[in-house]
N, C-alpha and C positions, 0 to 999 in steps of 0.2 A: 576753558576757551583758549587760554594762553598756550597750553601744551598742544592743543589741536592745531592752532594757527602756526605755531613754530614748526610742528611736524610737517604740515602742508608746504611751508616755505622750503624746508630742506629737501623734501621729496621732489618738489617741482624743480629745484635746481639740479638735483642728481639726475632726474629724468631728462632734462634739457642737455646736460653734458653727455649722457649716454647716447641719446638720439643724434646729437650733433657730431659725436665722435664716430658713429657708424654710418651716417648718411652725409652726403655732400649738400650742405644747405647754403645757398647764396645769401650771405648776410654781410657783405662787404660794406654796405651803407650804414650799418649800425654804429660803427666807430665814428663816422663822420657826423651823424645826426646827434649823437649823445656823447657827452663826456662822462667817463666812468666815475670820476670823483663827484661830479654834480649829481649824477644819477644815484650814487650811494647816499649823498646827503638828502636827496628827495625821499629815498626809502626810509631813512632814519626819521625824517620829519613826519611821514605818514604813520610810522610805528608809534611815535610819541603822541600824535593826535589820537590815534586809536586807543592807546593805553589810557590817555586822559579821559576820553569819553566813557570808556568802560569803567574806569575807576569812579568817575562822577556818578554814573548810574548805580554802581554798587553802594556808594555812600548814600544816595537818595533812598534806596531800598532799606538800608539800615535805619535811616531817619524815620521812614514810615513805620517800621516795626517798633521803634522807640515810642512814637506817638500812639500806636495802638496799645502798648503796655501802659502808658501814662493815662490813657482814656479809661482803662479798666479801673483805675484807682480814683476816678472822679464820677461817682454815681449821681451827683446832683444835677447834671446836665440832662434835659429832656431827651427821651428816646427819639422823638420825631426829628429834632434838630440834629442829633447825631447821624441819623440815617440819611437826611437830605444833604448834609454837608459832605458825607462820605460819597454820596452819589454824584454830587456836582464836582467834587475834587477828582474822582476817578474818571468822570466823563471828560473833564478838561485836560487831564494828563494823558488820556489815551492817544490822541494824535501826536503828542510829543514823543511818546514811547515808540510809536510806529516810525516816526522820523529818525529817532535814535537808532532803532534796529536797522533801518534801511541804510543809514549812514555807516554804521558799523560793518554791515555786509558789503557795501561798496568799497570801503577802505580796505577790508580784509581781502576782497578779490583783487583790488589794485595792488596790495602788498604782495600777494602770491604771484600775480602776473609780472609785476615789476622785478621780483626776485628771479623769476625765470629769464626775463630779459637781461638782467645783470649777469647771470650765468652765460647767456648767449654772447654777450659782449666780451666776457672774459675768454670764452672759447675763440672768438674771432681775433682778439688781440694775440692770443698764443699762436693761432694759425698764421697770422701775418708775419711773424718773426721766425718761424721754424725753418730748418734746412730741408729743402725738398729733393735734393739729388746729391749724390756723392761727387766730391771734387777734391783735387789735390792743390793745396794753396800754400802760400807763405803769408804770414800774418803776425800782427803784434798781439801778444797774449798777456792779459792782465789777470793775475792770480786773485781769486776771491776766497775768503775764509781760509780754512785749513783743509788739507787733503783728507779723503776718506780712508786712504791706506798709504802705506809707505812702500817704496821700491826696495825689495830685498831678493837678491838672486839665490840666496841660500834656501830660504823658505818658499821660493817661487811666488812671492807676493808682488802684485802689480801696483802701479801708481795710478790713483784715480783722484782727480782734482777738478772742482768747478772753476771755470775761468771764462772771461769775456775775450773774444777775438775780434779785432778791428783792423782797419787798414789792410783789407784782404785783397790779395792779388793772385790770379791764377798762376800756377807753377808750370813754367815752360820746360825747365830742365832741373836736374837735381842740384841742390845748393849745399855747400859745405858750411861748417860752423863759422869759418872765417868770413865767408860771404854774408852770412847773417849778421856778423859783427859790423861789417861795413854798412849794412842796412840800418843798424842802430845809429851810426855816425850820420848817415843821411837824414835819419828821422830828427835828430837834434838840430841839424842844420836847417831843415825845413821848418821846425818849430820856431827857431830863432828868427829866421827871415820871413816866415809866414808866406812862403811862396806857393806851396801846393801840398795837398794831402797825398798825392800820388808820388811817393818818394822812392819807389822801387825801380823806376827807370826815368830817363831824362827826356823822354818824348812828351809832346804836348797832348797826347791822347790820354785822357783821364779814365781810369778804370771805374766802371760803374759799381763795382763791389767794394771800392776803397772806403766808402762812407757807411757801409753796412756793419752792424755789430750783431754777433751771435753770442748767446750764453750757452756754453758747451760743457760736456764732461770729458776732460782730458784723460787719455788712457795710455799707459806704457807698461808692458809686461816683459819679464825676463825671457830671453831666448837662449836656447841651448847653444853653448859655444861662444856666446857673446859676452864680453867683459868690458863693456863700454862704461868708463867712469863718468862720461858726460851724462848718460841717462841716470846713473846713480846719484848725480848731483841734484836731481829733481827734488830730493828730500830736503834740500837746503833752501828751496823757494818758500818765502814767507808771504803772507797775505799783503797785497799791495804791490808786489814786485811785478815788473814787466820785462819781457824778453821776446825776441823774435824766434819763431819756429816755422818749420815746414810741417804741415798737418795734412792728414787725410780726413776730410769732413764727411760725415755720413748722416743721413736722416735717422730719426728714432724708429725703432722697430714698432710696427703696429700691434694692436691688441690681438689681432688674429694670429700673429706669429708667436703669441704666448702658448699656443698649442704645442709648439716644438720645445717648450721649456719643460724639462721633466718634473720640476717642483711646482709648476703652475704659477710661478712668480711673473707678474705682468710688469716687465721693466718699462714699458711705454708709460703706463700710468704712474709708476714710481718717479720716473724722470720728469714727466709732464707736470706732476703735482709739485715739483720743485722748480718749475719754470726753466727747464733745460730745453734748448732749441735743437740740439743735435749732439752727436758723438764725434770726438776728434782723436784720432790715433796719432801719437807723436812720431814723426819720422826723423827730424833733425832739430837740434836746439842750438842757440848761440852760446858762446862760451861764458858770457857774463850777462847778468840782469841788472836792472836799475830800479830805483824806488819810484813809487807812484808820484810822490811830490816832485821828484826830479823832472819828470816828463810833463807834468801838468801845472807847472808854475805859472805859465801864461794864461791858463784858464781856471785859476783858483776861484774866481768869483762865481763861475757858473757851476761849480761842483758842490754837491750837497754837503753841508757840514755834518749832518747825521751819518752820511756814508763814510766820511773821514773818521768820525768817532768810532764807527763800527769797525773800520779797518784797524784802528789802534787797539781795540779790544781783541780782535782776532790775532793780531801780532802777539799779544800777551798770551793767548792760548797756544800759539805756535812755540813761543819761548819756553812755556811750561812743558810742552811735549818734548822739546829738545833736552830739557833737564832730565826727564825720565828716560830718554833714549840714550843717555850717556853710557858708554861701556856695555851696550846692549848685547853685542855678539859674544862677550865673555861670560854671560850668565846662563844658567840652566833654563830650560823651557818653563818649568814650574815657577821660577822666580820672575821670568819675563812676563808670564801671564798674570801673576799676582800684581805686579806693578802696572800692567796694562789695564786691569780692572780698576785699580786704584785711580788711575788717571781718568778713566771713563766715568767713575762716580763723582769726580771733581769737576770736570769740564765738559762731559758728554763726548769726549774724543775717543772713539772706539777703533782708531786706525791701527793700534798695536795689538789688538785682540785677534788671535788666530781662529781658524775654522773649528778646531777641536774644542776650544773653550766656549765658543758660541753654541756649538752642538750640546755641550755639557749643560749650559744654562737653559737651553731649550728643552732638553730631556727632563731637567729638574723642574721645569715650569716657572722659572724665576728670571726669564729674559727681561721682564719689565724692570727689574732692579738695576740693569746695566744702563738704563736711560735716565736722564735727569728728569725727575718727576716734580710735581708740585711740592712734595715733601722737602726736597733739597732746597728749593727756593724759599719756601715758607720758614724752614728752620733757620737759614742764614738771615732772613729778614728779622725774625724774632730775636736772634742773638744780637744783631747790630742795634736794633731798636732798644733792647734792654740795656746794652752798654751805653748808648747815648743818653737814655733817660737817667741811668745811674750817675753818669758824669754831670748832667745838668742838675740833678738833685744835690750834688755835692758842691758844684762850682757856681751855678747861676740859676737858683730856684726862682728868681724874680721873673724869669721868662714866662712862667705859667700865669702871670697876671694878664698877659696879652694873648697867649695861645694856650688853649687847654692841653693837659698832659696827653690825652688820647690822640689829639691832632699831631703833636710832636712825634709820638710813636708811629702814627699812621704815615706821616711824610717820610720818616726814615725807612719804614718798611717798604713803601712804594719805590723809593730811590734804590734801595738795596735790591729789591726784587727785579726791577727793570735792568739794572746794570748786570746782575748775575745771570738773568735770562739771556741778555745779549752775549755774555761771556760764554755761555754754554750753547750758543748757536740759535737761540730764540726759537726752539722747537715748540710744537703745540702745547705739551704739558707745562713747560716753563712759562710760555707766553700766556696761557690760560690763567695760571696762578697770579701773575703780575697784574693782568687786567681785572681779575676778580677782586684783588685787594683794592684797586682803584675804584671799582664800581661799588663795592660794599661800603667803602669810606664815603663816597658821594651820597649814597642812600642814607647813611647815618647823618651826614652833614646837612642834607636837605629835609630830613625827617619824613621821607616818603615811605608809605606803608607797603613795601615790596619785600617779599620773602627772598631768602638766599637761592631757593630753587628757581625762582623766576629770573633772578639776576644771572644764574648759570645758563638758563635757556636763552635769554637775550644776548648774552655774550657768545654763545654758540652760533646764533643767527648772524650777529654782527661780523664775526670772524669769517663766516661763509660768504657774506656779502663782500667783504673786503678782498677775499681771495677764494673764488668758487672752486678752484682746483684743490683747496684744502680738504674738500669732501672726499678726495681720492686717497687721503693719507690715513693709514690705520691708526696712527697716534691720535688723530682728531676724534675718532669714534671711541676708542678705548679710554681716552682721557676724560671726555665729558660724561660718558655713560658710567664709568667707575665712580666719578665724583658724585653724580646724581644718586647712584645706589648707596654710596656712603652717607650722604645727607638724609636719604630716606630711611636707612637703617638706623642712623643715630637718633633721629626724632622718635622712632618707634621703640627703640630699646632703652632710651634714657628714662622715659616715664615708667617702663616696666621695672627697671632696676630701682627706681625711687620707691615704688610701691612695695617691692620686696624688702627694702631696707626699713621702711616705716612699719611693716608688719613684724619684722624681727626685733624691733625695739620694744614692743608692747609688753610681752610676758617677762622681761628681764628686770630684776630688781637689784641684784648685787653689782657693784660698780666694776670690779675686775672681770667678772664673768661676762658682763654686758659688753665691754669694749673688746675683749678677746674674741667673743663670738661675732661681733660686728666686723672685726678685722678679717676673720676667716670667711665670713659671708662676702665681704668685698673682694677678697682674693679669688674666691670661687666665682663670683659674678664676672670679674675681669677675665679669668681664664675661659669661662663659658662664653662670654661675649666675643672674645678673640676667635674662638673656634667657630661660633655661629656666623661671625662676620666673614671669616675666610670661606666658609661653606656657602654663604649667601653670594659672595662675590664670584666664586668659582662657578656656581650653577647659573647665575645671572649673566655672566660674561661668556658662558660656553657657546651659545649660538653665534654670537658675533665673532668669537675666536675661530670657530670652525669655518665660518664664511670667509674670513680674511686669510686664514693660514691653512685651512684644510685639515688640521689636526690639532689636538690638545693633549698636553701631558697630564696624566693622572697623578704623577708625582707632585705636581704643583699643590694639590690639596694638602699634602703632608709637609713638604719641605717649606712652604710659605709660612707655616705656623711658627717656625723658629727663625727662618731666614729674614722675614720682614722685620721682626724685632731686633735681630742682630744688625741688620743694615741700618734701620731707622734710629736706633738708640746707641749704637756703638760705632760702627764703621763710618757712617755719614757724618756724625758730629766730629769725630776725630779727624776725618778727612778735611772737613771745612775749617776746622781749627788750624790744621797744618797749612791750608791754603792762605789763611790770614797771616799766619806766622811767617810764611814765605816772603811776604812783602817787607817784613821788619827784621826777621832773624832766620835766614835760610837754613842754618845748621840745625836749629830746633825743629824746623819743618821736616827736614830729612829724617830726623830721629822718629818723629811721629809717623811719617810715611813708612818707615821700616816696620813699625809695630802694626800698622794697618795692613801692609802687604803680608806680614806673617799670619795675621788673622784670616785674611782672604785665602792664603795658600792652604792653611789647615781646613778651611771650609771646602775648598776644592777637593781635597783628599777625602773628606767625609762624604761629599755628594757623589764622588766617583765610586766609593765603596758601596754606598746605598744603591746606586743605580746599576751596579754590576752584580747584584744578588740574583742568582738564577731563578729563584722562586718568584721574583717580582720583575721579570724581564718584560712582560707585556705592559709597557708604560704609556703607550700612545692610544688615544681614542681617535679613530678614523670614522667619521660619519659625514657623508656628502650633505652640505647645506647650501642652498642657493637663495636668490632673492625672492623667489616665489614663497618659500617657506617662511622667510622673515616677514613678508607681507601678510601672511596668514597670522603670524604672531601679532603684528600691528592691528589687524582686524579684531583679534581677540582682546587686545588692550583698548580698543576704541571706547567702550563704555567708561573706562577710567580716565580717558583724555577729555571727554566731553564734560560740560558742566554737570554737577551733581543733580540728579533727578530728571535730566532730560531723557535718558534712556535707562531702562532697568539693567542693572549689571548682571542679572540672570541671563540676559541675552548673550553673554560671553560664552555660555556653555556650548551652544551649537558650533560657533567657530573653533573653539578649542577641540571639540570632538572631530570636526572636519580636519583640523590640523594634524591630529594624531593619525587619522585615517590616511591623509596624504603622505605623511612621512613613512608610514608602514607600506603604503602602495609603492612609493618610490624605491624603498629598500627591496621589496619583493620583485619589482620589475627588473632589477639588476640580475636576479638569479633565475627567473622563469623564462627568459628569452635567450636562445642560443646566440652567443655573441663572441666574435673574435676581435679583441682590442689591439690596435697598434700602439705600443707604448713608446713615448719619446725617451731617448737616452741621453741627449746632449751631444752625441757624435753621429754625424750623418751616415757613417759606415757601419756603426754598431746598431743592429736591429733587435727588437724585442716585441713579441706578440704573445698574448695570453688568450686561450680558448676557455670560455665558460659554457658548459653544457649542462642543462638541468636534467635531473633524474626524477621523473614523475612517479608518485607512489603507485598509480594504477598501471604503470608500465613495468614496474619492477617486481619480479617474482622469484621464487626460489629461496631456499634456506640460506644459501651462501651469500646472498646479496643484501642482507639486512643492514649491514654496516654502511654500504653505499647508499641505501635508501635514506638512512639517517642524515647523510651529508647534504642532501638536497641537490648537489651539483658536483660535477668533476671539472677539474681545471688542469690544463697543460700549458707550460711556458716554453716558448721557442726563442732561442738566442742564436745570433749569427754575426760574424765579422765579415762584411762584404768589401773590405779594403782591397782594391785591385793590386795585383803584384806587378803588372806590366808597366804601370805609371807611378810616378813619385807622388805621394800624398803626405800631408802632415800626420805625424804619429798621434795616436789617441792620447788625450790628456786624462782619460778616465782611469780610475784605480778600482780594484776589486771592492774595496770598502765603500767607495762612493757609488759605484754602479749598483751594488747590492742594496744599499740604503735607499736609492732611488726606486728600484724595483719593488722593494718591500713596502714602501709607502704607497706606491701605485696599486699594488695587489690588495693591500688592506683597505684602501678606500673603495675597492670593488667588492668588499666583504669576502675576500678569499683568505682563508686561514690555513689551508693545506693544499698541496699540489699532488695530483695523481701522477704526473710525470713532468720531467724537465729535459728538454732536448737542446743540446749544443750542436748546431747543424754544420759548423765549419771546424775543421781539424786544427790541432795545435801540435806542431812537431816537437815542441818543448816537452811533451808528455811521453815521448817514445825514444828508445835507443836503438831500435831495430831497423830504422830506415837507412838504406845505403844510397848515396848520391854520387857514385863514382862515374856515372854515365855522363860524358861531356855533352851529349846532345840534349840532355834534360836541362833546359834553361829556367824551369819553374823554380822559384824560390818560395818554399812553403812558409806559412805563417808560424812564427815561433812564439807568439805572444801567449801568455797563460792567463790573460784577463778573464775570459769567459769561464774556463774551468775553475779558477779560484773564486769567481763570483758565485758559481754553483755551490762551492764548498761553504761559502758564507750564507747563502740563501737557505740551504738545507738545514742550517743550524737555527734559523729564524722561523722557517715554515716547514712542518713535516712533509716530506716528499717520499713517495713510494718508489719511483723509478727515475733513473738518470741515464739517458742515452747520449753518448758522446761520439761524434763523428771521428773516424780515424782510429789510431792506436793509442792506448792509454797505459803503456808499460810502466811509466814513472809516476802514475797517479798517486799511489800510496806514499811514495817518497816525497812528492811535492806537497801532498796534503799534510804530512807530518811536519815538514818545515813551515808550512803556512800556519798550522795550528800553534806551533811554538812561537812564531813571530807574533801572532795575534794575541796570545796569552801574555807575552812579555810587554806588549804595548797596551794591555788592558788597564794598567794603572795610570796611563797618560791621556786617555780619552774616554768618552762616554760609551763607546761601542763595547759590548760584552760578548765573549765567545764562550759557550758552555763546553763541558767536557763530553758531550755526546759523540758517538761514533759517526764519522763522516759516511756519506752514502757512497756505494761502490758504483763505478760506471759500467754501462753495458755498451758494447760497440754497436754503432748504428749501421747495420748492413742492409743491403737491398732485400726487400721482401719481409723484413722484420715487421711485425704488426702487433696491434693491441686493439681490443674492442670491448664495449660494454656487454654484459651478459645478455641483455635483451636485443643486441644487435643494432641499436639506434645510432651508435657512433663507433667509428673504427678509424685507426691511424695505421698507415703503412709507409714504410721507407721505400721510395722509388729509386734512389741512388745511394751510393756508399759501398765501396769495395776496398776495405782496408787490407785484405789479403794480398792485393797487388802492391808491389813495392814502388809505388808512385803516389806521392801525396796529392797530386793534382786531381785524383779521382776518389778522394776520401770523403768529400763533402756529401752531406746527407739531405736530400729533399724529401719532405713529408707530404703525403696525400691524406687529407681529412675527408672522409665520407660520412655524410649525415642524412638521416631521413627527414629531419626538420631543416628548413632554411636557416642559414647562419648569417647574421648581420656582421659586417666588417666596419668597425667604427674607429675613428681617430681619437684616441683617449685625450680628454681635456682635463688636465690636472687641476685647473682652476674651478671647474664645475663638472665633475664626472657624470652627474645625472643628465647633462646635456651634451654629451660627446657627439660630435657630428659624424655623418657618414663619410667614409673614406672616399677620396676622389679616384675615379676609375676611368679606364679607357675601354669603350665598348668596341668589340671587334665585329664590324658589320659583315665581314667576309665569311664568318662562321656563325650561323644562326643558332640560337639556343633551342633546345628541345621544348622548353616551356614557351608557349606562344606569347604570353604577356609578361615575360621576364623583363624587368627594368634595369637599367645600368646602376641604379642606386640601391640594389639589394632589397627591392620591394617584395611583396608576397607573391608566391608562385600561384599559378592557376590550379584549379581543382584537379585538372588532368595531370599536371606535373607534380603534384604533392605526393603522389604514390611513388615517384622516382626519387632516389637519393641525389643530393647535390655534392659536388666535390670542390674542395679548396686545396690547391697545390701551394704549399709554403716552401718556396724555393730558396736554395743557398748554393751557389756555385761560384767559385773564385777562378775557375779555369774552364776553357771550352771543351776540354777532354771529357768532362763529366757528362754533358749531353751528347757528345759524339759516341761515347761508349753506350749510353742509354739507347741511342738510335740504332746502333748495331744489334743490341739485344732485342729491341722491339721488332726489328725485321725478322729475326728468327722466331720470336713469339709475338704475334700481332697484338697490339694494344686495343682492347675493346672499350670505347668510351660512350657507346650509344645508350648505356643503361643509366646515364646521369642526366638529370633535368637541366642542370646549370653547372658550368665549369669555370671556376675563378682561379686566376694565377696571382699569387702574392709573392713579391720578391723585390729586389733592388734594381735600380735603373742600370747598374753596371753588369747585370747578368749577361751571360753568353748564350742565352736562349735564342735559337734560330727560328725563322718562319716555318720551316718544315716541322720542327718540334711542336710549334703551336698548332699547326694543322693536324698533326698526328694525334694530339691530345684533345682536339676540338675545343680549345679554350675560348670561352665566350667574352670574358672581360679580364682586364689586366689592372692590378693595383700595385703601386710601388711604395716602398717605405719612405723614400725621399721626395715623393710627389713629382718626380721627373719622368718624362715619357720613356717607355721602353722602345728602343730603336726597331726591334723586330716587329712590334705591334704597329708602329707607324708605317713601316714599309709594307706590311700586310694590308692595312687599310688603304694605302695609296694605290695598290694594285686592284 
């Protein structure tokens, strides 16, 4: 019952947050009617009463069983008296049981509904303080905790810091740093004189925003050509510092905008789970800051002492980071990252860890080791408790006459756990360990018959009540589920090991042989237990890992076998010892940290070598998992959550069977329906789309097509750079390594393991030496970026690719691929990405009328544009026409949930009716009449108007016949130079753009 009720409480809270986040619910009155703290106290009281009633009922049942056993040993009592007493006792207790069950049911329903209301109030409180619109302001900024990253122009690392902004005033004109310094003087003057909070001007009109406070995420990123020392000084801001800034405040991106994130990372939920109200980009800062105590001396009584204590601890974390950051630029990257990981293992500060090191730990499946887990907190608590007890035993043993020894150890462990948890940021794993120590000690102190698993469940519910948005944090789920699995495994394996040891002792008689054999058995049992435990945790956490992150590293099953022991028994103890020595003897601490950094550096080299083996390159498991599948798992586990005997556990077999069928059906649905996925790249001008077309066995014939029949489907990837040349735009921040990794992950989540073809639709002049640009009238500046060709070079190494079509000329392709290959292999030792020695694919020029089709004719691709023989790069771009006998869905790929990718937004052209009478704008099924006709999708890529002008001239000479198509869809970018005449000539029925902006030609056509 405990597990069922706890699960219902958490599910109800998650459901309320999900519904409230997607729908506009008018709940403004909830905060006024109920106080969050009093409501939380009421929930705790209801839970305690419910547990007490259930525990009393369980004790009464045990007492009845004891009486039955005792009556069996007293045969002298007459049978008639036993029967009548049993009848009257049972009849008298029956109404009491009914009342107890009704009371338990009412309290349980009240607890679930109250938990849902608690989540609703938490949502409303967050909505009441969030930033709703973008605005440019000047404000007082108070630094909280330590920054998530450091500002470094060399490595292009930005500054990200949680801060509170107050005394907000709209920015009328740009302010300099000196003007912000004068605002600081005015602020102190106003605090001393207590005249007004609106100190930015001398008028009597008080700004309505001056008393509003927002908790924001400050951002500052290096800009090319900018060498502002003032922005670089942001690294010197410590927790509690205050300074004036001009900021660009912006609201949080919604969850729907996570579709545009290539990795599927939902930044809205990540920030909202940490109670961030908005994002603030730093424009200008004052030249100096001042301490929090300096500005709040007049209001010291109103400020929480706990918050001041927390600020002092965070300042200690900042000072320790500065100690590690000394002489940072003069060290090698390997040394820097070894020290960065050492700092992360000590304080949870990952600001110095670069992207390559994080990717390395993710690929190795040991990213969890970078976080401060319960092991760190528990180990330090045990060390300090042992030291205190040792000193008391030597110096003052009389204390044990008043306080038991275990209570002394417990109080020391609790104090150390909470202080260290605060020192590491008080994240969920550390906080869970500290509260668990407190709860288990209270259970032992009060002699309550409550198991550790129930304490863990109660703590999970309490933490969710206290902060409902904690349910959106991945650390919450991984921490509690991992600990529950460890406790379950430990209770099951301990009894098994004891039985094995007891059996091994029986046939032994000789003393030496006996103990040597027992030692070998113990070693074998420990090794076997470690492997089974790791396998148990990997398999058990796999569904939740796939749901939260979309992928799981298979390397984790192997590397964790030695990495967990190395971190847990060598690196972490030495690191904690160095941290304690730093308080008393910094020189000794530095020596220990040098040793720890050397161990970590060698570990990095070992992991890099292992993960770069070509035979073991397929390290990621990509399987789409959504909430529906996890609910099926919960349904299968329901008999184990209910009280024993209430439902037969054999009933779990049908749900498990249905679960496997659902997973299989979801996987098959991705490959049996013709689909064109629009893939997000992170750059609005870089487009990517992949076509998945199934090959049915009954449609495939011929001796030469057996290999294709075995594939099940063919896939084509289309890449283009739509960055306009006529207007100035920000250059792309993507690199070939980053874009290829994004595309590879997206393709593998769609179960695509090979590509039939890859088309780069826009040309790159960097690949040719034969273009002459002496014509002064030619104002077109062709794209010289090699991003897409080099991305192709990398993808072709990861995924087998049969064909590569490249728009324009590719004279320097083999030269560029050789240089790229050498650079990739030289960098192979510094990152987790591996490049094998396979031969790169050769490009084929994408020319007009080039075509490809399936042997059965169901699918064909044809180049509509592309004239590389003309010495003008403006007409080299290649537009592809996809003709299919089956209707093709066009979906916007959702990296967070690929199984539920939505239909792409389209513009229906009413001026040009479709041949299919019932064709819908959202790619619905065609009518029976139209199914006999093929449909066409034009994947457009044009960076200059000359492409379609030349196409129009050729179409006038050779008329374009489009009457044979049931539906004609155009897919391209909103910056396309497509004209209305071109749309009419092609009889395009609907328009879809990569960037979801309307195409001007389509708007003008509908307007007429």
